[in-house]
N, C-alpha and C positions, 0 to 999 in steps of 0.2 A: 924561777926568777931569771930574768934576762940580764946578762952582764953586758958591759960595753962591747966586748968582742962579739956577743950574740947579735946585738943591734947593728953592728957594722956588716954582718953577713946577710941581713934582710935586704932584699931587692928594693930599689927606690919606689917602684910601683906599689909594692905592698906597704911601705912606710906611709905613702900618701893615703892609701885606703884605711890604714889603722888610724891616722890622724883624723880623717873625715868621720870614721865611725866613732872615735872618741868625742869629737865635737858634737855629733848628732846625739849621742847618749848623754853628754853633759847638758845639752839644751833640753832634752827630754826630762832629765832629772830636775832641772830648774822649773820647767813648766808643770810637771806632775807635783813637784814640791809646793808650788803656789796653790794648786788645787787641794793639796793635803792641809795647808794652813786653813783654808775655808772649811774643810771637814773637821779639823781640830776645833775651830770656833763653834761649829754646830754641836760637837760632842760635849764641849765644856758648857755651852748654854743649856743643853738638855740635862746634864748632870746637876747644874745649879738649880734649874727649874724643878727637877725631881726632888732635890733636897729641900728646897723651900716650900714645895707643895705639901710636904709632910708636917711642916710647922704651921699650926693653926693661927698663932699670934701674928704672923707676918701679913701685912696688908698688900694690896695690889701695887700701890705706888712704891713701897719699899722693895717688893719683889722685882719690880721693873728696874729699879736702881741697882740692885745686886746683879741682876743678869747683864745689864749694860756695862757695869764695872768689870765683871768677869769676862765679858766678850772683848772689852778694850785691852785688858791685861793679856788675854790669850792671843790677841792680835800682835801685841808688842813682843811677847815671848816667842811666838811662832815665827814672826818676821825676822827677829834677830837670829833664831836658830836656822831658818831658811837661808838667810844671808851668809851665815857661817858655812853651811853645807855647800852653797853655790860657789863662794869664793875659794874656800878650802879645797873643795872638790876639783875646781878648775886647776888650781895650783898643783895638786897631787896628780891628777890624771894626765895632765900635759907633760909632767916630768917623767911619768912612768907609762908612757904609751906602749900598748901591746903586752904589758906584763900581766901575769895571771892574777896577782893581788889587786891590780887596778880593776880588772873585770869583776872580781868578787865584790869589791866595794860598790861598783855600779849596781850589781845584782842586789846586794843588801839594801842599798839606798832606795832603789826603785821598789823593792819588795816592801819595805817599811812604809813608804809613801802610798803605795797602792793599798796596803792593808788598812791604813788610816781612812782612805777614801771608801773602801768597802765597808768598814765598820759604820761610817757615817751613812752610807746608802742603806745598810741593813737596819739601822735604827729608825731612819725616816722612810 
């Protein structure tokens, strides 16, 4: 963990590079997170369709309604979660530029988002 005295010892050119790298990674997190929302929607839709296909009594119109409702709810939940990650991540990462825990959070966030996308790609 970098203390205030450690950050004062960093040359100005390296501080600028760290700020730029942080901004680029934050933008990548936001973009990949948006794609992860779409993947999350597809996963939820597939799971609901799978569950409803095992029920014989459910008609086509009712199935379509359930799938639409599930997709809308997953959009709201995923969007709110994405917004929290983007805004909270921006606040955190720009306060802790260059610290090891900031890089770890970037790695975990991008890893989870990419895993969601890969699961969606493997299902479809």
